[in-house]
PDB file of N, CA, C and O in Angstrom:
ATOM      1  N   UNK A   1       0.859  -1.169   0.000  1.00  0.00           N
ATOM      2  CA  UNK A   1       0.000   0.000   0.000  1.00  0.00           C
ATOM      3  C   UNK A   1       0.907   1.234   0.000  1.00  0.00           C
ATOM      4  O   UNK A   1       1.845   1.340   0.790  1.00  0.00           O
ATOM      5  N   UNK A   2       0.600   2.152  -0.900  1.00  0.00           N
ATOM      6  CA  UNK A   2       1.421   3.353  -1.010  1.00  0.00           C
ATOM      7  C   UNK A   2       1.099   4.324   0.117  1.00  0.00           C
ATOM      8  O   UNK A   2       0.122   4.157   0.847  1.00  0.00           O
ATOM      9  N   UNK A   3       1.937   5.333   0.239  1.00  0.00           N
ATOM     10  CA  UNK A   3       1.730   6.345   1.273  1.00  0.00           C
ATOM     11  C   UNK A   3       0.411   7.074   1.097  1.00  0.00           C
ATOM     12  O   UNK A   3      -0.274   7.376   2.074  1.00  0.00           O
ATOM     13  N   UNK A   4       0.053   7.358  -0.156  1.00  0.00           N
ATOM     14  CA  UNK A   4      -1.215   8.041  -0.425  1.00  0.00           C
ATOM     15  C   UNK A   4      -2.404   7.153  -0.078  1.00  0.00           C
ATOM     16  O   UNK A   4      -3.404   7.629   0.458  1.00  0.00           O
ATOM     17  N   UNK A   5      -2.295   5.873  -0.383  1.00  0.00           N
ATOM     18  CA  UNK A   5      -3.381   4.943  -0.054  1.00  0.00           C
ATOM     19  C   UNK A   5      -3.571   4.850   1.453  1.00  0.00           C
ATOM     20  O   UNK A   5      -4.700   4.781   1.938  1.00  0.00           O
ATOM     21  N   UNK A   6      -2.468   4.849   2.193  1.00  0.00           N
ATOM     22  CA  UNK A   6      -2.547   4.811   3.655  1.00  0.00           C
ATOM     23  C   UNK A   6      -3.227   6.068   4.179  1.00  0.00           C
ATOM     24  O   UNK A   6      -4.058   5.998   5.084  1.00  0.00           O
ATOM     25  N   UNK A   7      -2.877   7.212   3.614  1.00  0.00           N
ATOM     26  CA  UNK A   7      -3.479   8.481   4.055  1.00  0.00           C
ATOM     27  C   UNK A   7      -4.983   8.462   3.796  1.00  0.00           C
ATOM     28  O   UNK A   7      -5.773   8.850   4.656  1.00  0.00           O
ATOM     29  N   UNK A   8      -5.370   8.008   2.603  1.00  0.00           N
ATOM     30  CA  UNK A   8      -6.796   7.946   2.262  1.00  0.00           C
ATOM     31  C   UNK A   8      -7.518   6.953   3.170  1.00  0.00           C
ATOM     32  O   UNK A   8      -8.608   7.239   3.666  1.00  0.00           O
ATOM     33  N   UNK A   9      -6.908   5.786   3.388  1.00  0.00           N
ATOM     34  CA  UNK A   9      -7.531   4.779   4.259  1.00  0.00           C
ATOM     35  C   UNK A   9      -7.700   5.323   5.673  1.00  0.00           C
ATOM     36  O   UNK A   9      -8.737   5.108   6.301  1.00  0.00           O
ATOM     37  N   UNK A  10      -6.687   6.025   6.178  1.00  0.00           N
ATOM     38  CA  UNK A  10      -6.777   6.606   7.517  1.00  0.00           C
ATOM     39  C   UNK A  10      -7.839   7.703   7.569  1.00  0.00           C
ATOM     40  O   UNK A  10      -8.582   7.810   8.545  1.00  0.00           O
ATOM     41  N   UNK A  11      -7.907   8.507   6.523  1.00  0.00           N
ATOM     42  CA  UNK A  11      -8.936   9.550   6.448  1.00  0.00           C
ATOM     43  C   UNK A  11     -10.324   8.928   6.482  1.00  0.00           C
ATOM     44  O   UNK A  11     -11.196   9.380   7.224  1.00  0.00           O
ATOM     45  N   UNK A  12     -10.526   7.885   5.674  1.00  0.00           N
ATOM     46  CA  UNK A  12     -11.834   7.220   5.651  1.00  0.00           C
ATOM     47  C   UNK A  12     -12.166   6.596   6.996  1.00  0.00           C
ATOM     48  O   UNK A  12     -13.304   6.684   7.457  1.00  0.00           O
ATOM     49  N   UNK A  13     -11.191   5.970   7.626  1.00  0.00           N
ATOM     50  CA  UNK A  13     -11.404   5.358   8.935  1.00  0.00           C
ATOM     51  C   UNK A  13     -11.795   6.426   9.962  1.00  0.00           C
ATOM     52  O   UNK A  13     -12.704   6.223  10.767  1.00  0.00           O
ATOM     53  N   UNK A  14     -11.102   7.556   9.923  1.00  0.00           N
ATOM     54  CA  UNK A  14     -11.418   8.647  10.858  1.00  0.00           C
ATOM     55  C   UNK A  14     -12.799   9.227  10.620  1.00  0.00           C
ATOM     56  O   UNK A  14     -13.535   9.517  11.564  1.00  0.00           O
ATOM     57  N   UNK A  15     -13.150   9.394   9.335  1.00  0.00           N
ATOM     58  CA  UNK A  15     -14.478   9.927   9.014  1.00  0.00           C
ATOM     59  C   UNK A  15     -15.586   8.974   9.430  1.00  0.00           C
ATOM     60  O   UNK A  15     -16.626   9.408   9.924  1.00  0.00           O
ATOM     61  N   UNK A  16     -15.373   7.688   9.235  1.00  0.00           N
ATOM     62  CA  UNK A  16     -16.370   6.702   9.654  1.00  0.00           C
ATOM     63  C   UNK A  16     -16.529   6.705  11.169  1.00  0.00           C
ATOM     64  O   UNK A  16     -17.641   6.584  11.682  1.00  0.00           O
ATOM     65  N   UNK A  17     -15.428   6.841  11.874  1.00  0.00           N
ATOM     66  CA  UNK A  17     -15.483   6.895  13.339  1.00  0.00           C
ATOM     67  C   UNK A  17     -16.255   8.141  13.786  1.00  0.00           C
ATOM     68  O   UNK A  17     -17.098   8.071  14.680  1.00  0.00           O
ATOM     69  N   UNK A  18     -15.962   9.262  13.165  1.00  0.00           N
ATOM     70  CA  UNK A  18     -16.664  10.507  13.513  1.00  0.00           C
ATOM     71  C   UNK A  18     -18.155  10.388  13.202  1.00  0.00           C
ATOM     72  O   UNK A  18     -18.994  10.839  13.982  1.00  0.00           O
ATOM     73  N   UNK A  19     -18.483   9.779  12.056  1.00  0.00           N
ATOM     74  CA  UNK A  19     -19.883   9.561  11.695  1.00  0.00           C
ATOM     75  C   UNK A  19     -20.587   8.720  12.740  1.00  0.00           C
ATOM     76  O   UNK A  19     -21.702   9.037  13.151  1.00  0.00           O
ATOM     77  N   UNK A  20     -19.935   7.639  13.174  1.00  0.00           N
ATOM     78  CA  UNK A  20     -20.537   6.750  14.168  1.00  0.00           C
ATOM     79  C   UNK A  20     -20.761   7.471  15.499  1.00  0.00           C
ATOM     80  O   UNK A  20     -21.785   7.270  16.152  1.00  0.00           O
ATOM     81  N   UNK A  21     -19.814   8.301  15.892  1.00  0.00           N
ATOM     82  CA  UNK A  21     -19.975   9.081  17.121  1.00  0.00           C
ATOM     83  C   UNK A  21     -21.151  10.041  17.001  1.00  0.00           C
ATOM     84  O   UNK A  21     -21.936  10.181  17.938  1.00  0.00           O
ATOM     85  N   UNK A  22     -21.277  10.707  15.849  1.00  0.00           N
ATOM     86  CA  UNK A  22     -22.387  11.632  15.642  1.00  0.00           C
ATOM     87  C   UNK A  22     -23.729  10.909  15.646  1.00  0.00           C
ATOM     88  O   UNK A  22     -24.712  11.421  16.181  1.00  0.00           O
ATOM     89  N   UNK A  23     -23.768   9.728  15.053  1.00  0.00           N
ATOM     90  CA  UNK A  23     -25.009   8.943  15.072  1.00  0.00           C
ATOM     91  C   UNK A  23     -25.417   8.611  16.506  1.00  0.00           C
ATOM     92  O   UNK A  23     -26.593   8.698  16.861  1.00  0.00           O
ATOM     93  N   UNK A  24     -24.442   8.231  17.323  1.00  0.00           N
ATOM     94  CA  UNK A  24     -24.723   7.908  18.717  1.00  0.00           C
ATOM     95  C   UNK A  24     -25.212   9.140  19.470  1.00  0.00           C
ATOM     96  O   UNK A  24     -26.182   9.067  20.224  1.00  0.00           O
ATOM     97  N   UNK A  25     -24.545  10.267  19.266  1.00  0.00           N
ATOM     98  CA  UNK A  25     -24.956  11.502  19.933  1.00  0.00           C
ATOM     99  C   UNK A  25     -26.360  11.907  19.500  1.00  0.00           C
ATOM    100  O   UNK A  25     -27.155  12.361  20.323  1.00  0.00           O
ATOM    101  N   UNK A  26     -26.672  11.746  18.209  1.00  0.00           N
ATOM    102  CA  UNK A  26     -28.015  12.071  17.724  1.00  0.00           C
ATOM    103  C   UNK A  26     -29.057  11.159  18.358  1.00  0.00           C
ATOM    104  O   UNK A  26     -30.146  11.608  18.716  1.00  0.00           O
ATOM    105  N   UNK A  27     -28.724   9.885  18.495  1.00  0.00           N
ATOM    106  CA  UNK A  27     -29.659   8.937  19.106  1.00  0.00           C
ATOM    107  C   UNK A  27     -29.934   9.331  20.560  1.00  0.00           C
ATOM    108  O   UNK A  27     -31.081   9.332  21.007  1.00  0.00           O
ATOM    109  N   UNK A  28     -28.872   9.663  21.285  1.00  0.00           N
ATOM    110  CA  UNK A  28     -29.034  10.045  22.686  1.00  0.00           C
ATOM    111  C   UNK A  28     -29.798  11.354  22.802  1.00  0.00           C
ATOM    112  O   UNK A  28     -30.642  11.506  23.684  1.00  0.00           O
ATOM    113  N   UNK A  29     -29.505  12.305  21.910  1.00  0.00           N
ATOM    114  CA  UNK A  29     -30.218  13.582  21.931  1.00  0.00           C
ATOM    115  C   UNK A  29     -31.691  13.374  21.600  1.00  0.00           C
ATOM    116  O   UNK A  29     -32.564  14.012  22.187  1.00  0.00           O
ATOM    117  N   UNK A  30     -31.958  12.478  20.658  1.00  0.00           N
ATOM    118  CA  UNK A  30     -33.343  12.187  20.289  1.00  0.00           C
ATOM    119  C   UNK A  30     -34.105  11.651  21.491  1.00  0.00           C
ATOM    120  O   UNK A  30     -35.245  12.051  21.732  1.00  0.00           O
ATOM    121  N   UNK A  31     -33.491  10.755  22.244  1.00  0.00           N
ATOM    122  CA  UNK A  31     -34.145  10.194  23.429  1.00  0.00           C
ATOM    123  C   UNK A  31     -34.394  11.298  24.462  1.00  0.00           C
ATOM    124  O   UNK A  31     -35.456  11.355  25.082  1.00  0.00           O
ATOM    125  N   UNK A  32     -33.404  12.167  24.635  1.00  0.00           N
ATOM    126  CA  UNK A  32     -33.549  13.267  25.596  1.00  0.00           C
ATOM    127  C   UNK A  32     -34.685  14.196  25.170  1.00  0.00           C
ATOM    128  O   UNK A  32     -35.472  14.642  26.006  1.00  0.00           O
ATOM    129  N   UNK A  33     -34.769  14.484  23.886  1.00  0.00           N
ATOM    130  CA  UNK A  33     -35.838  15.349  23.372  1.00  0.00           C
ATOM    131  C   UNK A  33     -37.191  14.664  23.535  1.00  0.00           C
ATOM    132  O   UNK A  33     -38.173  15.313  23.896  1.00  0.00           O
ATOM    133  N   UNK A  34     -37.252  13.358  23.273  1.00  0.00           N
ATOM    134  CA  UNK A  34     -38.505  12.626  23.456  1.00  0.00           C
ATOM    135  C   UNK A  34     -38.953  12.679  24.907  1.00  0.00           C
ATOM    136  O   UNK A  34     -40.138  12.861  25.189  1.00  0.00           O
ATOM    137  N   UNK A  35     -38.014  12.521  25.824  1.00  0.00           N
ATOM    138  CA  UNK A  35     -38.346  12.587  27.248  1.00  0.00           C
ATOM    139  C   UNK A  35     -38.859  13.975  27.619  1.00  0.00           C
ATOM    140  O   UNK A  35     -39.824  14.109  28.372  1.00  0.00           O
ATOM    141  N   UNK A  36     -38.204  15.002  27.085  1.00  0.00           N
ATOM    142  CA  UNK A  36     -38.623  16.369  27.384  1.00  0.00           C
ATOM    143  C   UNK A  36     -40.009  16.641  26.805  1.00  0.00           C
ATOM    144  O   UNK A  36     -40.836  17.287  27.449  1.00  0.00           O
ATOM    145  N   UNK A  37     -40.265  16.148  25.583  1.00  0.00           N
ATOM    146  CA  UNK A  37     -41.579  16.316  24.982  1.00  0.00           C
ATOM    147  C   UNK A  37     -42.643  15.599  25.798  1.00  0.00           C
ATOM    148  O   UNK A  37     -43.744  16.123  25.971  1.00  0.00           O
ATOM    149  N   UNK A  38     -42.333  14.413  26.301  1.00  0.00           N
ATOM    150  CA  UNK A  38     -43.296  13.678  27.124  1.00  0.00           C
ATOM    151  C   UNK A  38     -43.615  14.452  28.403  1.00  0.00           C
ATOM    152  O   UNK A  38     -44.771  14.508  28.823  1.00  0.00           O
ATOM    153  N   UNK A  39     -42.599  15.046  29.018  1.00  0.00           N
ATOM    154  CA  UNK A  39     -42.813  15.855  30.223  1.00  0.00           C
ATOM    155  C   UNK A  39     -43.737  17.018  29.913  1.00  0.00           C
ATOM    156  O   UNK A  39     -44.666  17.298  30.670  1.00  0.00           O
ATOM    157  N   UNK A  40     -43.482  17.699  28.794  1.00  0.00           N
ATOM    158  CA  UNK A  40     -44.336  18.829  28.414  1.00  0.00           C
ATOM    159  C   UNK A  40     -45.743  18.365  28.083  1.00  0.00           C
ATOM    160  O   UNK A  40     -46.716  19.046  28.409  1.00  0.00           O
ATOM    161  N   UNK A  41     -45.859  17.216  27.440  1.00  0.00           N
ATOM    162  CA  UNK A  41     -47.170  16.660  27.124  1.00  0.00           C
ATOM    163  C   UNK A  41     -47.943  16.358  28.403  1.00  0.00           C
ATOM    164  O   UNK A  41     -49.141  16.627  28.489  1.00  0.00           O
ATOM    165  N   UNK A  42     -47.258  15.803  29.387  1.00  0.00           N
ATOM    166  CA  UNK A  42     -47.892  15.527  30.682  1.00  0.00           C
ATOM    167  C   UNK A  42     -48.339  16.822  31.351  1.00  0.00           C
ATOM    168  O   UNK A  42     -49.420  16.885  31.937  1.00  0.00           O
ATOM    169  N   UNK A  43     -47.503  17.854  31.261  1.00  0.00           N
ATOM    170  CA  UNK A  43     -47.869  19.151  31.848  1.00  0.00           C
ATOM    171  C   UNK A  43     -49.088  19.739  31.145  1.00  0.00           C
ATOM    172  O   UNK A  43     -49.969  20.307  31.789  1.00  0.00           O
ATOM    173  N   UNK A  44     -49.135  19.601  29.823  1.00  0.00           N
ATOM    174  CA  UNK A  44     -50.278  20.105  29.066  1.00  0.00           C
ATOM    175  C   UNK A  44     -51.547  19.367  29.466  1.00  0.00           C
ATOM    176  O   UNK A  44     -52.594  19.989  29.651  1.00  0.00           O
ATOM    177  N   UNK A  45     -51.464  18.048  29.600  1.00  0.00           N
ATOM    178  CA  UNK A  45     -52.627  17.270  30.039  1.00  0.00           C
ATOM    179  C   UNK A  45     -53.077  17.690  31.444  1.00  0.00           C
ATOM    180  O   UNK A  45     -54.272  17.821  31.708  1.00  0.00           O
ATOM    181  N   UNK A  46     -52.108  17.899  32.336  1.00  0.00           N
ATOM    182  CA  UNK A  46     -52.437  18.317  33.704  1.00  0.00           C
ATOM    183  C   UNK A  46     -53.088  19.692  33.696  1.00  0.00           C
ATOM    184  O   UNK A  46     -54.052  19.933  34.423  1.00  0.00           O
ATOM    185  N   UNK A  47     -52.562  20.593  32.876  1.00  0.00           N
ATOM    186  CA  UNK A  47     -53.143  21.934  32.773  1.00  0.00           C
ATOM    187  C   UNK A  47     -54.577  21.848  32.276  1.00  0.00           C
ATOM    188  O   UNK A  47     -55.462  22.514  32.812  1.00  0.00           O
ATOM    189  N   UNK A  48     -54.810  21.043  31.269  1.00  0.00           N
ATOM    190  CA  UNK A  48     -56.155  20.886  30.736  1.00  0.00           C
ATOM    191  C   UNK A  48     -57.080  20.272  31.783  1.00  0.00           C
ATOM    192  O   UNK A  48     -58.229  20.692  31.924  1.00  0.00           O
ATOM    193  N   UNK A  49     -56.584  19.286  32.510  1.00  0.00           N
ATOM    194  CA  UNK A  49     -57.379  18.631  33.549  1.00  0.00           C
ATOM    195  C   UNK A  49     -57.732  19.613  34.674  1.00  0.00           C
ATOM    196  O   UNK A  49     -58.857  19.610  35.176  1.00  0.00           O
ATOM    197  N   UNK A  50     -56.773  20.443  35.062  1.00  0.00           N
ATOM    198  CA  UNK A  50     -57.032  21.430  36.117  1.00  0.00           C
ATOM    199  C   UNK A  50     -57.966  22.529  35.648  1.00  0.00           C
ATOM    200  O   UNK A  50     -58.728  23.082  36.442  1.00  0.00           O
ATOM    201  N   UNK A  51     -57.912  22.850  34.367  1.00  0.00           N
ATOM    202  CA  UNK A  51     -58.733  23.934  33.847  1.00  0.00           C
ATOM    203  C   UNK A  51     -60.218  23.568  33.826  1.00  0.00           C
ATOM    204  O   UNK A  51     -61.068  24.419  34.092  1.00  0.00           O
ATOM    205  N   UNK A  52     -60.532  22.325  33.516  1.00  0.00           N
ATOM    206  CA  UNK A  52     -61.931  21.930  33.359  1.00  0.00           C
ATOM    207  C   UNK A  52     -62.799  22.296  34.570  1.00  0.00           C
ATOM    208  O   UNK A  52     -63.834  22.936  34.384  1.00  0.00           O
ATOM    209  N   UNK A  53     -62.432  21.927  35.780  1.00  0.00           N
ATOM    210  CA  UNK A  53     -63.292  22.298  36.913  1.00  0.00           C
ATOM    211  C   UNK A  53     -63.209  23.781  37.277  1.00  0.00           C
ATOM    212  O   UNK A  53     -64.032  24.283  38.043  1.00  0.00           O
ATOM    213  N   UNK A  54     -62.236  24.466  36.736  1.00  0.00           N
ATOM    214  CA  UNK A  54     -62.078  25.874  37.084  1.00  0.00           C
ATOM    215  C   UNK A  54     -62.840  26.822  36.162  1.00  0.00           C
ATOM    216  O   UNK A  54     -62.791  28.037  36.354  1.00  0.00           O
ATOM    217  N   UNK A  55     -63.529  26.295  35.186  1.00  0.00           N
ATOM    218  CA  UNK A  55     -64.224  27.184  34.252  1.00  0.00           C
ATOM    219  C   UNK A  55     -65.178  28.135  34.964  1.00  0.00           C
ATOM    220  O   UNK A  55     -65.261  29.310  34.604  1.00  0.00           O
ATOM    221  N   UNK A  56     -65.894  27.648  35.961  1.00  0.00           N
ATOM    222  CA  UNK A  56     -66.817  28.526  36.706  1.00  0.00           C
ATOM    223  C   UNK A  56     -66.031  29.517  37.546  1.00  0.00           C
ATOM    224  O   UNK A  56     -66.395  30.690  37.633  1.00  0.00           O
ATOM    225  N   UNK A  57     -64.945  29.043  38.170  1.00  0.00           N
ATOM    226  CA  UNK A  57     -64.135  29.926  38.998  1.00  0.00           C
ATOM    227  C   UNK A  57     -63.457  31.001  38.159  1.00  0.00           C
ATOM    228  O   UNK A  57     -63.197  32.103  38.642  1.00  0.00           O
ATOM    229  N   UNK A  58     -63.175  30.680  36.916  1.00  0.00           N
ATOM    230  CA  UNK A  58     -62.533  31.655  36.034  1.00  0.00           C
ATOM    231  C   UNK A  58     -63.418  32.880  35.879  1.00  0.00           C
ATOM    232  O   UNK A  58     -62.935  34.012  35.859  1.00  0.00           O
ATOM    233  N   UNK A  59     -64.696  32.645  35.773  1.00  0.00           N
ATOM    234  CA  UNK A  59     -65.621  33.770  35.624  1.00  0.00           C
ATOM    235  C   UNK A  59     -65.604  34.657  36.865  1.00  0.00           C
ATOM    236  O   UNK A  59     -65.800  35.868  36.763  1.00  0.00           O
ATOM    237  N   UNK A  60     -65.370  34.067  38.034  1.00  0.00           N
ATOM    238  CA  UNK A  60     -65.378  34.827  39.279  1.00  0.00           C
ATOM    239  C   UNK A  60     -64.036  35.498  39.567  1.00  0.00           C
ATOM    240  O   UNK A  60     -63.996  36.621  40.067  1.00  0.00           O
ATOM    241  N   UNK A  61     -62.973  34.830  39.260  1.00  0.00           N
ATOM    242  CA  UNK A  61     -61.651  35.400  39.542  1.00  0.00           C
ATOM    243  C   UNK A  61     -60.787  35.370  38.282  1.00  0.00           C
ATOM    244  O   UNK A  61     -59.694  34.804  38.272  1.00  0.00           O
ATOM    245  N   UNK A  62     -61.284  35.970  37.260  1.00  0.00           N
ATOM    246  CA  UNK A  62     -60.691  35.896  35.932  1.00  0.00           C
ATOM    247  C   UNK A  62     -59.227  36.296  35.900  1.00  0.00           C
ATOM    248  O   UNK A  62     -58.413  35.578  35.320  1.00  0.00           O
ATOM    249  N   UNK A  63     -58.879  37.392  36.491  1.00  0.00           N
ATOM    250  CA  UNK A  63     -57.510  37.901  36.363  1.00  0.00           C
ATOM    251  C   UNK A  63     -56.468  36.940  36.926  1.00  0.00           C
ATOM    252  O   UNK A  63     -55.491  36.629  36.243  1.00  0.00           O
ATOM    253  N   UNK A  64     -56.651  36.470  38.138  1.00  0.00           N
ATOM    254  CA  UNK A  64     -55.669  35.584  38.761  1.00  0.00           C
ATOM    255  C   UNK A  64     -55.541  34.255  38.028  1.00  0.00           C
ATOM    256  O   UNK A  64     -54.435  33.795  37.742  1.00  0.00           O
ATOM    257  N   UNK A  65     -56.654  33.660  37.734  1.00  0.00           N
ATOM    258  CA  UNK A  65     -56.635  32.362  37.059  1.00  0.00           C
ATOM    259  C   UNK A  65     -56.079  32.516  35.644  1.00  0.00           C
ATOM    260  O   UNK A  65     -55.282  31.694  35.192  1.00  0.00           O
ATOM    261  N   UNK A  66     -56.498  33.559  34.956  1.00  0.00           N
ATOM    262  CA  UNK A  66     -56.025  33.787  33.595  1.00  0.00           C
ATOM    263  C   UNK A  66     -54.507  33.972  33.564  1.00  0.00           C
ATOM    264  O   UNK A  66     -53.831  33.410  32.703  1.00  0.00           O
ATOM    265  N   UNK A  67     -53.974  34.753  34.493  1.00  0.00           N
ATOM    266  CA  UNK A  67     -52.526  34.967  34.544  1.00  0.00           C
ATOM    267  C   UNK A  67     -51.784  33.655  34.831  1.00  0.00           C
ATOM    268  O   UNK A  67     -50.731  33.395  34.248  1.00  0.00           O
ATOM    269  N   UNK A  68     -52.328  32.843  35.715  1.00  0.00           N
ATOM    270  CA  UNK A  68     -51.711  31.550  36.019  1.00  0.00           C
ATOM    271  C   UNK A  68     -51.727  30.635  34.801  1.00  0.00           C
ATOM    272  O   UNK A  68     -50.725  29.990  34.491  1.00  0.00           O
ATOM    273  N   UNK A  69     -52.850  30.581  34.118  1.00  0.00           N
ATOM    274  CA  UNK A  69     -52.953  29.745  32.929  1.00  0.00           C
ATOM    275  C   UNK A  69     -51.998  30.224  31.832  1.00  0.00           C
ATOM    276  O   UNK A  69     -51.363  29.418  31.153  1.00  0.00           O
ATOM    277  N   UNK A  70     -51.909  31.542  31.671  1.00  0.00           N
ATOM    278  CA  UNK A  70     -50.995  32.076  30.660  1.00  0.00           C
ATOM    279  C   UNK A  70     -49.548  31.737  31.001  1.00  0.00           C
ATOM    280  O   UNK A  70     -48.761  31.403  30.115  1.00  0.00           O
ATOM    281  N   UNK A  71     -49.200  31.822  32.271  1.00  0.00           N
ATOM    282  CA  UNK A  71     -47.834  31.522  32.694  1.00  0.00           C
ATOM    283  C   UNK A  71     -47.468  30.076  32.389  1.00  0.00           C
ATOM    284  O   UNK A  71     -46.422  29.805  31.799  1.00  0.00           O
ATOM    285  N   UNK A  72     -48.326  29.155  32.788  1.00  0.00           N
ATOM    286  CA  UNK A  72     -48.054  27.737  32.526  1.00  0.00           C
ATOM    287  C   UNK A  72     -48.072  27.463  31.021  1.00  0.00           C
ATOM    288  O   UNK A  72     -47.227  26.727  30.511  1.00  0.00           O
ATOM    289  N   UNK A  73     -49.025  28.051  30.322  1.00  0.00           N
ATOM    290  CA  UNK A  73     -49.100  27.874  28.869  1.00  0.00           C
ATOM    291  C   UNK A  73     -47.848  28.376  28.173  1.00  0.00           C
ATOM    292  O   UNK A  73     -47.340  27.733  27.255  1.00  0.00           O
ATOM    293  N   UNK A  74     -47.351  29.527  28.611  1.00  0.00           N
ATOM    294  CA  UNK A  74     -46.128  30.070  28.020  1.00  0.00           C
ATOM    295  C   UNK A  74     -44.918  29.205  28.335  1.00  0.00           C
ATOM    296  O   UNK A  74     -44.027  29.065  27.497  1.00  0.00           O
ATOM    297  N   UNK A  75     -44.869  28.624  29.527  1.00  0.00           N
ATOM    298  CA  UNK A  75     -43.766  27.725  29.870  1.00  0.00           C
ATOM    299  C   UNK A  75     -43.779  26.499  28.967  1.00  0.00           C
ATOM    300  O   UNK A  75     -42.727  26.042  28.520  1.00  0.00           O
ATOM    301  N   UNK A  76     -44.958  25.972  28.701  1.00  0.00           N
ATOM    302  CA  UNK A  76     -45.077  24.813  27.812  1.00  0.00           C
ATOM    303  C   UNK A  76     -44.680  25.212  26.395  1.00  0.00           C
ATOM    304  O   UNK A  76     -43.946  24.480  25.732  1.00  0.00           O
ATOM    305  N   UNK A  77     -45.154  26.356  25.925  1.00  0.00           N
ATOM    306  CA  UNK A  77     -44.816  26.833  24.583  1.00  0.00           C
ATOM    307  C   UNK A  77     -43.301  27.027  24.451  1.00  0.00           C
ATOM    308  O   UNK A  77     -42.719  26.681  23.422  1.00  0.00           O
ATOM    309  N   UNK A  78     -42.664  27.576  25.484  1.00  0.00           N
ATOM    310  CA  UNK A  78     -41.211  27.760  25.466  1.00  0.00           C
ATOM    311  C   UNK A  78     -40.501  26.412  25.395  1.00  0.00           C
ATOM    312  O   UNK A  78     -39.504  26.270  24.685  1.00  0.00           O
ATOM    313  N   UNK A  79     -41.003  25.437  26.117  1.00  0.00           N
ATOM    314  CA  UNK A  79     -40.429  24.094  26.064  1.00  0.00           C
ATOM    315  C   UNK A  79     -40.561  23.484  24.683  1.00  0.00           C
ATOM    316  O   UNK A  79     -39.623  22.852  24.195  1.00  0.00           O
ATOM    317  N   UNK A  80     -41.729  23.664  24.035  1.00  0.00           N
ATOM    318  CA  UNK A  80     -41.918  23.164  22.666  1.00  0.00           C
ATOM    319  C   UNK A  80     -40.922  23.842  21.730  1.00  0.00           C
ATOM    320  O   UNK A  80     -40.324  23.182  20.880  1.00  0.00           O
ATOM    321  N   UNK A  81     -40.740  25.144  21.880  1.00  0.00           N
ATOM    322  CA  UNK A  81     -39.807  25.881  21.019  1.00  0.00           C
ATOM    323  C   UNK A  81     -38.379  25.380  21.229  1.00  0.00           C
ATOM    324  O   UNK A  81     -37.611  25.267  20.274  1.00  0.00           O
ATOM    325  N   UNK A  82     -38.031  25.086  22.464  1.00  0.00           N
ATOM    326  CA  UNK A  82     -36.706  24.564  22.763  1.00  0.00           C
ATOM    327  C   UNK A  82     -36.479  23.234  22.058  1.00  0.00           C
ATOM    328  O   UNK A  82     -35.413  22.994  21.490  1.00  0.00           O
ATOM    329  N   UNK A  83     -37.490  22.374  22.100  1.00  0.00           N
ATOM    330  CA  UNK A  83     -37.385  21.092  21.423  1.00  0.00           C
ATOM    331  C   UNK A  83     -37.292  21.300  19.912  1.00  0.00           C
ATOM    332  O   UNK A  83     -36.466  20.674  19.247  1.00  0.00           O
ATOM    333  N   UNK A  84     -38.140  22.180  19.368  1.00  0.00           N
ATOM    334  CA  UNK A  84     -38.118  22.445  17.937  1.00  0.00           C
ATOM    335  C   UNK A  84     -36.753  22.948  17.496  1.00  0.00           C
ATOM    336  O   UNK A  84     -36.256  22.560  16.439  1.00  0.00           O
ATOM    337  N   UNK A  85     -36.148  23.809  18.300  1.00  0.00           N
ATOM    338  CA  UNK A  85     -34.837  24.355  17.964  1.00  0.00           C
ATOM    339  C   UNK A  85     -33.732  23.313  18.101  1.00  0.00           C
ATOM    340  O   UNK A  85     -32.674  23.447  17.487  1.00  0.00           O
ATOM    341  N   UNK A  86     -33.971  22.280  18.899  1.00  0.00           N
ATOM    342  CA  UNK A  86     -32.984  21.222  19.073  1.00  0.00           C
ATOM    343  C   UNK A  86     -32.966  20.260  17.890  1.00  0.00           C
ATOM    344  O   UNK A  86     -31.985  19.551  17.666  1.00  0.00           O
ATOM    345  N   UNK A  87     -34.052  20.246  17.145  1.00  0.00           N
ATOM    346  CA  UNK A  87     -34.153  19.292  16.022  1.00  0.00           C
ATOM    347  C   UNK A  87     -33.401  19.766  14.818  1.00  0.00           C
ATOM    348  O   UNK A  87     -33.384  19.085  13.793  1.00  0.00           O
TER     349      UNK A  87
END
């Protein structure tokens, strides 16, 4: 094997190794993003569940409840944006 062939073979070996590392990192990141999305999904379900019985109370104390709902909703939206930006 000539010197140039060795250089090319080493380059290819290094690139394949780097590719494999990136694939692993992407797989791990994907799992982390899936976990984060599941957490946000659970929070959204909990928010919806808490909101249902509060519909009557919302009419009575609109400002406080509305601000709380907006805060939690914005936190969930920010989490979705974070996940979207990670993809």
